[in-house]
C-alpha positions as CSV (number, residue, x, y, z in Angstrom):
1,X,-1.5,14.0,-19.5
2,X,2.3,13.7,-18.9
3,X,4.4,10.7,-19.7
4,X,6.6,9.0,-17.1
5,X,9.3,6.5,-17.7
6,X,10.0,4.0,-14.9
7,X,12.6,1.3,-14.5
8,X,10.9,-1.8,-12.9
9,X,12.0,-5.4,-12.6
10,X,10.5,-7.6,-15.4
11,X,8.9,-10.0,-12.9
12,X,7.1,-7.0,-11.2
13,X,5.9,-5.7,-14.5
14,X,4.5,-9.1,-15.5
15,X,2.7,-9.5,-12.2
16,X,1.4,-5.9,-12.4
17,X,0.0,-6.5,-15.9
18,X,-1.7,-9.7,-14.8
19,X,-3.2,-7.9,-11.7
20,X,-4.4,-5.0,-13.8
21,X,-5.9,-7.2,-16.5
22,X,-7.9,-9.2,-13.9
23,X,-9.3,-5.9,-12.6
24,X,-10.0,-4.3,-16.0
25,X,-7.4,-1.6,-15.5
26,X,-4.2,-0.5,-17.1
27,X,-0.9,-0.5,-15.3
28,X,-0.8,3.3,-16.0
29,X,-4.2,3.7,-14.2
30,X,-2.8,1.7,-11.2
31,X,0.4,3.8,-11.0
32,X,-1.6,7.1,-11.3
33,X,-4.0,6.0,-8.6
34,X,-1.1,5.0,-6.3
35,X,0.8,8.2,-6.9
36,X,-2.3,10.3,-6.3
37,X,-2.8,8.6,-3.0
38,X,0.7,9.0,-1.7
39,X,1.1,12.6,-3.0
40,X,-2.1,13.8,-1.2
41,X,-2.1,13.5,2.6
42,X,-5.1,11.5,3.6
43,X,-7.6,12.9,6.0
44,X,-8.6,10.7,9.0
45,X,-12.2,11.2,7.9
46,X,-11.5,9.5,4.5
47,X,-10.3,6.3,6.2
48,X,-12.6,3.3,6.7
49,X,-14.0,3.2,10.3
50,X,-11.8,0.3,11.3
51,X,-8.6,2.0,10.2
52,X,-9.7,5.3,11.9
53,X,-10.1,3.4,15.2
54,X,-6.6,2.1,15.2
55,X,-4.8,5.0,13.6
56,X,-1.9,6.2,15.8
57,X,-2.1,3.5,18.4
58,X,1.5,2.3,17.9
59,X,3.3,5.6,17.7
60,X,5.3,4.7,20.8
61,X,5.3,1.0,20.2
62,X,8.5,-1.0,20.0
63,X,8.7,-3.1,16.8
64,X,10.9,-5.7,18.7
65,X,8.2,-6.2,21.3
66,X,5.7,-6.9,18.5
67,X,8.1,-9.3,16.7
68,X,8.6,-11.2,20.0
69,X,4.8,-11.3,20.5
70,X,4.3,-12.8,17.0
71,X,7.1,-15.3,17.6
72,X,5.4,-16.6,20.8
73,X,2.0,-16.5,19.2
74,X,2.9,-18.6,16.1
75,X,5.2,-21.2,17.6
């Protein structure tokens, strides 16, 4: 196991420790899991069915159009 030193805002560390404790994990386990996920390209088959069904649907979408939609929807 390798050691890794990170610089993280104190408030983020506090919240991360609280989150980890509530779930019976260590912050190290959380970071390792996250890094493993982002370092390994996911396969579409590994995604939950709902995410698989919407994957790639907004490749040509315009974020500004969506922002306007949300503005109208939540007025």
